C-alpha positions in Angstrom: 79.9 96.5 20.0 80.8 95.8 23.5 83.7 97.6 24.8 86.7 95.6 26.6 88.1 96.7 30.0 91.0 95.9 31.6 90.6 93.6 34.8 91.4 95.1 38.0 90.7 94.4 41.7 89.5 97.0 43.7 89.7 96.8 47.7 86.8 97.9 50.1 87.6 98.6 53.5 85.5 95.4 54.5 87.9 93.3 52.6 90.8 94.3 54.5 92.7 91.5 55.9 91.8 91.0 59.5 94.3 92.2 62.2 95.4 89.6 65.0 94.3 90.9 68.5 96.6 91.7 71.0 95.2 88.7 73.1 96.5 86.4 70.4 100.2 87.4 71.1 99.5 87.1 74.9 98.3 83.6 74.4 101.1 82.7 72.1 103.8 84.0 74.6 101.9 82.2 77.6 101.9 79.1 75.7 105.5 79.1 74.8 106.4 79.8 78.4 104.0 77.1 79.7 105.6 74.5 77.3 109.1 75.5 78.2 108.5 75.0 81.9 106.8 71.5 81.1 109.8 70.7 78.9 112.1 71.6 81.8 110.3 69.7 84.2 110.2 66.6 82.0 114.0 66.7 82.0 114.2 66.9 85.5 112.0 63.9 85.7 114.2 61.7 83.0 117.1 62.3 85.5 115.3 61.1 88.3 114.0 57.9 86.4 117.5 57.1 85.6 118.5 57.2 89.3 115.5 55.2 89.9 116.3 52.8 87.6 119.9 52.2 88.4 119.0 51.9 92.4 116.2 49.8 91.4 118.8 47.4 89.4 120.9 47.2 92.6 118.1 46.4 94.5 116.9 43.6 92.3 120.5 42.1 92.0 120.7 42.3 95.9 117.4 40.3 96.3 118.4 37.7 93.5 121.8 36.6 95.2 120.2 36.9 98.6 119.1 33.2 98.7 122.4 31.6 98.7 125.1 34.3 98.5 129.0 33.6 97.9 131.9 36.0 98.7 132.3 36.4 95.0 128.7 37.5 94.3 128.7 39.8 97.5 131.9 41.3 96.2 130.6 41.9 92.6 127.5 43.3 94.2 129.3 45.9 96.2 131.5 46.9 93.5 128.4 47.3 91.4 126.5 49.4 94.1 129.6 51.6 94.4 129.7 52.1 90.6 126.0 52.7 90.3 126.5 55.4 93.3 129.1 57.3 91.5 127.3 57.5 88.3 124.3 59.0 90.1 126.4 61.5 91.7 128.0 62.5 88.5 124.5 62.8 86.6 123.2 65.1 89.6 126.0 67.2 89.9 125.4 68.5 86.1 
């Protein structure tokens, strides 16, 4: 009759899990650093885009009333331009 043996796993030296080379850690750190710098530049670009959009809105409104402005429109436009200037100063200060 056949002899019953208990199942067991034997590891050879060739079956050992591969170790990650040191270049992988360096590449990961370099990629993290690059993505961090890119995200910071994207935030600066968004702040600049906000300023550009607000100034463009003042310009667009100025062009819209330039055909036949009355004193009320000019006063409102000046107040809006001052408001946009203050908001841009506050955003740039942070």
